[in-house]
C-alpha positions, 0 to 999 in steps of 0.5 A: 144339844140338838137344834130343837132343844134350844126352843124348849130350854127357857121353858124347861129351865123356868120349870126346873127353877119353880118346879111345881106347875106341870099344867103350865109346863104342858101348856107352854110346850104344847103352845110351842109345838103349835107355833112350830106347826104353823111355821112348818105349814108356811115354810116347809117343802109342800111335798115333804112330811112336815106339812101333814105332820103340822096339819095333824098337830093343829087338828089335834089342837083344834079337837082339844079346844072343841072338847074343852068348850063342849065339856064347859057347855055341858057344865054351863060355864063356857067362860071358865075354859077361856084361859085353857084354850090353845091359840098359838 
């Protein structure tokens, strides 16, 4: 098993047991990616590839959150998306 696979094993095992909530699986995996990206921004070699990749990952997360808020604002209920926003 590759070293990174250990990070996802708990989430994937829980999904394998329950097996019916793909949205929650996606949210948990995306949150794990965001946590790893934040860690890489703090600890990675400043001249390495991890910093720009982490930055792009976090910008994608921010864009997703802004899109959800804009869609909710257009629909008139911004509080409805509070649980869907990624804040890892």
